[in-house]
VMD Tcl script that draws the C-alpha trace (Angstrom):
set ca {
  {7.24 10.68 8.81}
  {9.48 9.15 11.43}
  {11.73 6.66 9.64}
  {12.92 3.41 11.21}
  {15.56 1.00 9.98}
  {16.25 -2.54 11.06}
  {19.49 -3.40 12.81}
  {21.36 -4.79 9.80}
  {20.84 -1.58 7.83}
  {21.88 0.56 10.80}
  {25.05 -1.48 11.27}
  {25.93 -1.14 7.59}
  {25.39 2.63 7.67}
  {27.50 2.95 10.85}
  {30.33 0.98 9.24}
  {30.28 3.15 6.13}
  {30.35 6.33 8.21}
  {33.04 5.12 10.60}
  {35.30 4.38 7.63}
  {35.28 8.13 6.89}
  {35.72 9.34 10.48}
  {38.57 9.28 12.98}
  {38.56 6.29 15.30}
  {35.97 6.69 18.06}
  {34.36 9.81 16.59}
  {30.97 8.17 16.02}
  {30.74 6.99 19.63}
  {31.64 10.47 20.82}
  {28.81 11.93 18.73}
  {26.36 9.49 20.29}
  {27.67 10.13 23.81}
  {27.45 13.89 23.35}
  {23.81 13.63 22.25}
  {22.98 11.29 25.11}
  {24.63 13.54 27.69}
  {22.84 16.60 26.29}
  {19.41 14.98 26.66}
  {20.23 13.79 30.19}
  {21.39 17.27 31.18}
  {18.06 18.73 29.98}
  {16.14 16.21 32.04}
  {17.93 16.97 35.30}
  {16.86 20.02 37.32}
  {20.58 20.74 37.70}
  {23.53 18.67 36.54}
  {25.82 19.84 39.33}
  {25.30 17.68 42.40}
  {22.91 15.26 40.71}
  {23.27 11.53 41.25}
  {23.65 9.58 38.01}
  {23.95 5.79 37.73}
  {25.17 4.02 34.60}
  {24.17 0.40 33.93}
  {26.82 -0.78 31.52}
  {27.11 -3.85 29.33}
  {30.06 -4.89 27.23}
  {28.91 -3.48 23.89}
  {29.01 -0.10 22.19}
  {25.95 1.13 24.07}
  {27.91 0.57 27.26}
  {30.64 2.75 25.79}
  {28.11 5.43 24.85}
  {26.80 5.43 28.43}
  {30.30 5.65 29.95}
  {31.38 8.55 27.75}
  {28.08 10.33 28.40}
  {28.58 9.75 32.12}
  {32.06 11.28 31.88}
  {30.59 14.41 30.29}
  {28.05 14.72 33.10}
  {30.72 14.12 35.73}
  {32.81 16.96 34.30}
  {29.78 19.21 34.86}
  {29.61 18.28 38.53}
  {27.34 15.24 38.61}
  {28.20 12.36 40.93}
  {28.38 9.46 38.49}
  {28.59 5.78 39.45}
  {28.64 2.86 37.04}
  {27.72 -0.80 37.45}
  {29.25 -3.39 35.14}
  {27.00 -6.19 33.88}
  {28.97 -9.13 32.56}
  {32.66 -9.76 32.15}
  {33.52 -7.06 29.58}
  {33.42 -3.27 29.61}
  {34.46 -0.55 27.19}
  {37.91 0.30 28.51}
  {38.18 3.70 26.81}
  {34.82 4.77 28.19}
  {35.70 3.54 31.68}
  {39.01 5.42 31.60}
  {37.17 8.59 30.55}
  {34.64 8.18 33.37}
  {37.32 7.69 35.98}
  {39.34 10.62 34.68}
  {36.24 12.81 35.11}
  {35.76 11.68 38.70}
  {33.23 8.88 38.18}
  {33.49 5.49 39.86}
  {32.84 1.86 38.97}
  {30.93 0.25 41.83}
  {30.98 -3.40 42.78}
  {28.17 -5.88 43.31}
  {26.65 -5.27 46.70}
  {26.47 -1.51 46.24}
  {23.22 -1.58 44.23}
  {21.57 0.66 46.82}
  {22.99 3.53 44.78}
  {20.51 2.66 42.04}
  {17.50 3.32 44.26}
  {18.91 6.69 45.32}
  {19.76 7.95 41.83}
  {18.23 10.99 40.20}
  {18.84 9.58 36.73}
  {19.80 6.13 35.43}
  {21.32 5.53 32.00}
  {20.55 2.08 30.59}
  {23.51 0.90 28.54}
  {23.11 -2.81 29.31}
  {22.54 -4.06 25.77}
  {22.51 -2.48 22.34}
  {20.46 -2.72 19.18}
  {21.87 -6.17 18.51}
  {20.34 -7.64 21.66}
  {17.75 -10.38 21.04}
  {15.92 -12.77 23.31}
  {15.26 -12.28 26.99}
  {17.74 -10.65 29.35}
  {19.66 -12.96 31.65}
  {21.27 -12.13 34.96}
  {22.97 -9.89 35.87}
  {21.42 -7.79 33.06}
  {17.87 -8.83 34.03}
  {18.51 -7.96 37.69}
  {19.84 -4.51 36.82}
  {16.90 -3.92 34.45}
  {14.47 -4.76 37.25}
  {16.27 -2.46 39.71}
  {16.19 0.41 37.21}
  {12.53 -0.07 36.36}
  {11.56 -0.20 40.04}
  {13.48 2.94 41.00}
  {12.01 6.42 41.37}
  {14.77 7.83 39.15}
  {14.35 9.01 35.59}
  {15.45 6.13 33.38}
  {17.09 6.98 30.05}
  {17.68 4.14 27.62}
  {20.63 4.31 25.28}
  {19.45 3.64 21.69}
  {16.83 1.06 22.76}
  {15.62 -0.15 26.16}
  {17.52 -3.28 27.11}
  {15.36 -6.34 26.57}
  {13.52 -4.85 23.57}
  {14.30 -6.33 20.15}
  {15.25 -3.24 18.14}
  {14.12 -4.64 14.79}
  {10.75 -6.07 15.80}
  {9.62 -4.68 19.16}
  {9.48 -8.14 20.72}
  {10.04 -8.39 24.47}
  {10.82 -11.80 25.92}
  {11.06 -11.60 29.69}
  {12.67 -8.76 31.62}
  {13.19 -5.38 29.93}
  {14.01 -1.88 31.06}
  {11.02 0.44 31.42}
  {12.44 3.78 30.26}
  {11.06 7.27 30.70}
  {13.11 8.52 27.74}
  {14.90 6.62 24.98}
  {17.73 8.41 23.17}
  {18.20 6.70 19.82}
  {21.01 7.42 17.38}
  {20.95 8.12 13.66}
  {17.49 6.74 12.92}
  {14.56 5.20 14.75}
  {14.46 1.45 15.06}
  {11.21 -0.45 14.36}
  {11.11 -1.78 17.92}
  {10.74 1.78 19.20}
  {7.51 2.21 17.21}
  {5.85 -1.20 17.65}
  {4.45 -2.67 20.86}
  {5.33 -4.23 23.18}
  {8.73 -2.59 22.67}
  {7.25 0.86 22.11}
  {5.54 0.75 25.51}
  {8.97 0.39 27.16}
  {10.46 3.47 25.49}
  {8.73 6.46 27.04}
  {9.51 9.59 25.02}
  {11.86 8.86 22.11}
  {14.55 11.44 21.31}
  {16.41 11.07 18.01}
  {20.04 12.23 17.95}
  {21.53 12.92 14.51}
  {24.98 11.32 14.28}
  {25.35 11.66 10.51}
  {23.99 8.32 9.29}
  {21.48 9.87 6.87}
  {23.48 9.65 3.61}
  {24.31 5.99 4.27}
  {20.83 4.79 5.20}
  {18.67 3.01 2.59}
  {14.89 3.19 2.42}
  {13.25 2.67 5.82}
  {11.63 -0.57 6.92}
  {8.93 1.08 9.06}
  {7.55 4.62 9.12}
  {5.25 6.36 11.58}
  {3.13 9.28 10.37}
  {3.08 12.70 11.96}
  {0.04 15.02 11.72}
  {1.39 16.71 8.58}
  {1.62 13.30 6.88}
  {-2.10 12.65 7.29}
  {-3.87 14.38 4.43}
  {-7.57 13.48 4.13}
  {-9.34 14.75 1.00}
  {-10.48 18.37 1.32}
  {-13.54 19.74 -0.51}
  {-12.98 22.66 -2.83}
  {-15.26 25.50 -3.94}
  {-16.70 23.39 -6.76}
  {-17.18 20.24 -4.68}
  {-20.51 18.49 -4.47}
  {-21.53 15.28 -2.75}
  {-20.56 13.18 -5.75}
  {-17.15 14.77 -6.25}
  {-16.38 14.30 -2.55}
  {-16.91 10.56 -2.92}
  {-19.76 8.13 -2.49}
  {-19.10 5.09 -0.32}
  {-21.26 1.99 -0.43}
  {-21.66 -0.09 2.73}
  {-22.90 -3.67 2.96}
  {-23.08 -4.46 6.66}
  {-25.28 -5.74 9.41}
  {-28.07 -8.28 9.47}
  {-30.95 -9.30 11.68}
  {-28.50 -10.64 14.26}
  {-25.84 -7.90 14.28}
  {-27.53 -4.57 13.69}
  {-25.13 -2.35 15.64}
  {-22.29 -2.91 13.18}
  {-24.43 -1.40 10.43}
  {-25.17 1.76 12.42}
  {-21.58 2.23 13.62}
  {-19.94 1.58 10.26}
  {-22.30 4.05 8.61}
  {-21.54 6.62 11.31}
  {-17.81 6.27 10.68}
  {-18.39 7.01 7.00}
  {-20.80 9.91 7.61}
  {-18.31 11.59 9.95}
  {-15.35 10.48 7.83}
  {-15.86 13.02 5.07}
  {-17.87 11.04 2.54}
  {-19.99 13.13 0.17}
  {-22.67 10.48 0.35}
  {-23.11 7.14 2.11}
  {-25.17 4.44 0.43}
  {-26.14 1.70 2.86}
  {-27.73 -1.62 1.95}
  {-28.86 -4.57 4.05}
  {-31.95 -6.48 5.05}
  {-34.91 -4.52 6.40}
  {-34.21 -4.19 10.14}
  {-30.65 -2.75 10.01}
  {-31.78 -0.42 7.21}
  {-34.54 0.86 9.48}
  {-32.03 1.53 12.27}
  {-29.60 3.28 9.94}
  {-32.39 5.49 8.55}
  {-33.33 6.47 12.09}
  {-29.80 7.26 13.30}
  {-28.24 8.56 10.08}
  {-30.91 10.20 7.91}
  {-28.07 11.47 5.67}
  {-27.48 7.95 4.39}
  {-29.25 6.72 1.26}
  {-30.55 3.25 2.07}
  {-31.60 0.20 0.11}
  {-33.36 -2.88 1.45}
  {-32.14 -6.12 -0.07}
  {-33.89 -9.44 0.42}
  {-32.39 -12.20 2.56}
  {-30.56 -14.98 0.77}
  {-27.82 -15.27 -1.85}
  {-27.58 -12.61 -4.55}
  {-26.04 -12.24 -7.96}
  {-23.68 -9.48 -9.03}
  {-26.60 -7.30 -10.18}
  {-27.62 -6.65 -6.57}
  {-25.11 -3.78 -6.53}
  {-26.90 -2.02 -9.38}
  {-29.93 -1.47 -7.14}
  {-27.78 0.29 -4.53}
  {-26.48 2.90 -6.96}
  {-23.17 4.26 -8.13}
  {-20.33 4.45 -5.61}
  {-16.58 5.15 -5.64}
  {-15.62 2.56 -3.01}
  {-17.17 -0.31 -1.05}
  {-17.10 -1.41 2.58}
  {-18.32 -4.95 3.18}
  {-18.41 -7.27 6.15}
  {-19.19 -5.74 9.56}
  {-22.03 -7.76 11.12}
  {-22.87 -9.25 7.75}
  {-22.76 -12.90 8.81}
  {-20.76 -15.69 7.20}
  {-23.44 -17.66 5.37}
  {-24.06 -18.06 1.65}
  {-25.88 -14.73 1.47}
  {-22.91 -12.89 2.95}
  {-20.54 -14.74 0.64}
  {-22.58 -13.72 -2.40}
  {-22.44 -10.03 -1.40}
  {-18.70 -10.20 -0.79}
  {-18.20 -11.86 -4.17}
  {-20.31 -9.19 -5.87}
  {-18.16 -6.42 -4.38}
  {-14.81 -8.03 -5.07}
  {-15.62 -8.70 -8.71}
  {-16.05 -4.95 -9.29}
  {-13.20 -2.68 -10.37}
  {-13.69 -0.35 -7.38}
  {-11.61 -0.02 -4.21}
  {-13.01 -2.21 -1.45}
  {-12.50 -2.62 2.27}
  {-13.27 -5.98 3.87}
  {-13.69 -6.30 7.63}
  {-15.09 -8.59 10.33}
  {-17.41 -11.29 8.94}
  {-16.17 -10.50 5.45}
  {-12.70 -11.60 6.53}
  {-14.05 -14.88 7.83}
  {-15.66 -15.52 4.46}
  {-12.41 -14.58 2.71}
  {-10.53 -17.17 4.75}
  {-12.41 -19.83 2.76}
  {-12.65 -17.81 -0.48}
  {-9.17 -16.37 -0.91}
  {-9.69 -16.67 -4.66}
  {-11.82 -13.50 -4.42}
  {-8.65 -11.51 -3.73}
  {-7.43 -12.06 -7.28}
  {-8.46 -8.60 -8.43}
  {-6.75 -5.56 -9.92}
  {-8.59 -2.94 -7.87}
  {-7.25 -1.86 -4.46}
  {-8.33 -4.02 -1.53}
  {-7.97 -3.10 2.13}
  {-8.25 -5.81 4.78}
  {-8.61 -4.79 8.43}
  {-8.13 -7.89 10.61}
  {-7.25 -8.28 14.23}
  {-4.79 -11.06 15.06}
  {-7.48 -13.75 15.29}
  {-8.94 -12.89 11.90}
  {-5.49 -12.73 10.33}
  {-4.67 -16.15 11.76}
  {-7.50 -17.62 9.71}
  {-6.55 -15.72 6.57}
  {-2.91 -16.85 6.49}
  {-3.10 -20.06 8.56}
  {-0.88 -18.81 11.35}
  {-1.18 -19.16 15.10}
  {-2.76 -16.13 16.77}
  {-0.15 -16.07 19.54}
  {2.63 -16.10 16.95}
  {1.04 -13.15 15.14}
  {0.72 -11.15 18.36}
  {4.35 -11.91 19.27}
  {5.71 -10.99 15.82}
  {3.26 -8.49 14.37}
  {5.68 -6.88 11.92}
  {6.70 -10.19 10.38}
  {3.12 -11.38 9.94}
  {1.62 -8.17 8.56}
  {4.35 -8.16 5.90}
  {3.66 -11.78 5.09}
  {-0.08 -11.12 4.85}
  {0.32 -8.16 2.50}
  {2.53 -10.17 0.17}
  {0.51 -13.38 0.34}
  {-2.92 -11.79 -0.01}
  {-1.94 -9.08 -2.54}
  {-3.80 -6.50 -0.47}
  {-3.28 -3.56 1.84}
  {-3.43 -5.13 5.30}
  {-4.24 -3.12 8.42}
  {-3.48 -5.29 11.44}
  {-5.33 -3.92 14.46}
  {-3.82 -4.04 17.91}
  {-1.94 -2.07 20.53}
  {0.15 -0.82 17.62}
  {-1.87 -0.83 14.42}
  {0.32 -1.70 11.43}
  {-0.49 -1.06 7.78}
  {1.39 -2.99 5.11}
  {1.58 -3.25 1.34}
  {4.01 -5.51 -0.48}
  {7.41 -3.90 -1.13}
  {6.57 -0.75 0.85}
  {7.70 0.33 4.34}
  {5.24 -0.81 6.97}
  {3.37 2.07 8.59}
  {3.04 2.05 12.37}
  {0.17 4.09 13.76}
  {1.21 6.31 16.70}
  {-2.28 7.29 17.90}
  {-4.89 5.40 19.87}
  {-5.57 4.33 23.42}
  {-6.37 1.04 25.19}
  {-9.88 2.46 25.59}
  {-10.45 1.51 21.93}
  {-10.70 -2.11 23.08}
  {-14.48 -1.98 23.12}
  {-17.15 -3.40 20.84}
  {-17.92 -1.52 17.65}
  {-14.85 0.68 17.31}
  {-13.55 -1.50 14.46}
  {-16.82 -0.96 12.60}
  {-16.33 2.80 12.94}
  {-12.80 2.45 11.54}
  {-14.09 0.53 8.52}
  {-16.60 3.22 7.63}
  {-14.00 5.94 8.09}
  {-11.45 4.29 5.82}
  {-14.18 3.57 3.27}
  {-15.01 7.28 3.14}
  {-11.34 8.12 2.58}
  {-11.11 5.54 -0.21}
  {-14.21 7.00 -1.86}
  {-12.64 10.44 -1.59}
  {-9.77 9.28 -3.79}
  {-6.97 8.40 -1.39}
  {-4.79 5.43 -2.42}
  {-5.39 2.34 -0.29}
  {-2.20 2.65 1.79}
  {-2.83 6.33 2.51}
  {-6.51 5.79 3.28}
  {-5.74 3.01 5.77}
  {-2.93 5.05 7.35}
  {-5.02 8.21 7.66}
  {-8.03 6.28 8.91}
  {-6.06 4.56 11.67}
  {-4.43 7.85 12.69}
  {-7.68 9.86 12.83}
  {-9.59 7.02 14.49}
  {-6.93 6.72 17.22}
  {-6.88 10.47 17.69}
  {-10.65 10.60 18.01}
  {-10.50 7.90 20.68}
  {-7.96 9.92 22.66}
  {-10.15 13.01 22.42}
  {-13.21 11.03 23.46}
  {-11.40 9.52 26.45}
  {-10.49 13.10 27.54}
  {-7.60 12.42 29.96}
  {-8.24 13.80 33.43}
  {-6.06 13.87 36.56}
  {-7.50 10.45 37.33}
  {-6.71 9.05 33.88}
  {-8.75 8.39 30.75}
  {-12.47 7.74 30.94}
  {-14.23 4.76 29.34}
  {-15.58 5.37 25.86}
  {-18.01 3.73 23.47}
  {-17.86 3.36 19.71}
  {-20.42 6.18 19.44}
  {-18.06 8.41 21.41}
  {-15.39 7.81 18.77}
  {-17.83 8.78 16.00}
  {-18.76 11.96 17.84}
  {-15.08 12.90 18.27}
  {-14.17 12.42 14.60}
  {-14.85 16.06 13.60}
  {-12.52 17.30 16.33}
  {-9.87 14.78 15.25}
  {-10.06 16.05 11.67}
  {-9.73 19.63 12.88}
  {-6.67 18.81 14.97}
  {-4.65 17.69 11.96}
}
mol new
graphics top color blue
foreach p $ca { graphics top sphere $p radius 0.5 }
foreach p [lrange $ca 0 end-1] q [lrange $ca 1 end] { graphics top cylinder $p $q radius 0.2 }
display resetview
């Protein structure tokens, strides 16, 4: 896992470490790491043109000391001061190494740089950048130079990933001691480029992380053993689709079939059952009659280890009765799409002991927790935490960065995926995939995390980047790429 800590925890850890170190030693560690990464990025340090954009905080000091190290290796280093203050020790070191502080009016040096170090603001920066910081951020982002952000791109909220107005668009972000949540969560993550973590010794003073991002080794789907059979591998039951929305039934079932389930039991009214039988003959199907049902309807479908309910199901009384039947069982259940709409008026159904996974996008979550959709999209981390606590469920909030939350646990930020996933039906595939992982025995948080990771990876494989960029994909393409995604982890 990549671990991320919010700003207050980072500050406390820095203070505890600085109390044990000589004055200025921590900044020198950060500057040394920053200079080392910059030196690797340059074809040659000697003779290169490096520009420092420097604010009045510690990140400005880090940039100045790093610039001094590069200047001593033969780089031509120029600095621009944003605001009225500057780190005097760092400026003295830069000048002693042959670097210069340039005045307003000499910004043409920025356009001609080989590498720009963004030290305008630090991890404590919140809200939009104002001039002259915003102007320098725009000049850096528009240049052809490699842009290296110091700890976090200026204009990105380090704790949340929020971006309000101008922000630096970095090619590389060198962060110190630990990741910050804003480096893992969009829109901030999209401003970071490649993130390089420099160890400055904070580890022993850091508490539990606030956000984690899985790596391939952290994604462990259930593996069949020599004695496995279809029942031991997990049977997932799916209640999805109707006469109006038949595609959701087929796609959700496909996600489960290719998601490692030992068996998929699918139930719906006659027409979607017919389509599922035709496309997925592996699935065991049951036709249920239209209209409301009692809890015994599940007995006709057969024994399962987990349920998926909601995709294309509708929101009428019949759909509500099926959702109620599932959520009154003692089995893990995933609720998606129309099921979430029903839950927004029947939140009492969430009062259950068994694990429950909810997979909303921002609009669906807005109905579940009575929050404005725009507010959710602007503060995804805050709202997914609130939802997990308020709904007593594992909440997977879909979006440019998919977040998975459980109460009193670090939020998990999914690092895979592509904008090409923004197409109809891919969420249905995800529901079936996570349902298969739940049926295979994974805890809810791990099933949702692994499902999001594999689903995003499959989408990348399906989009198959070419010199011209990624190609469009369909939900079926994601299903077809799931086996390759499993193999790759």
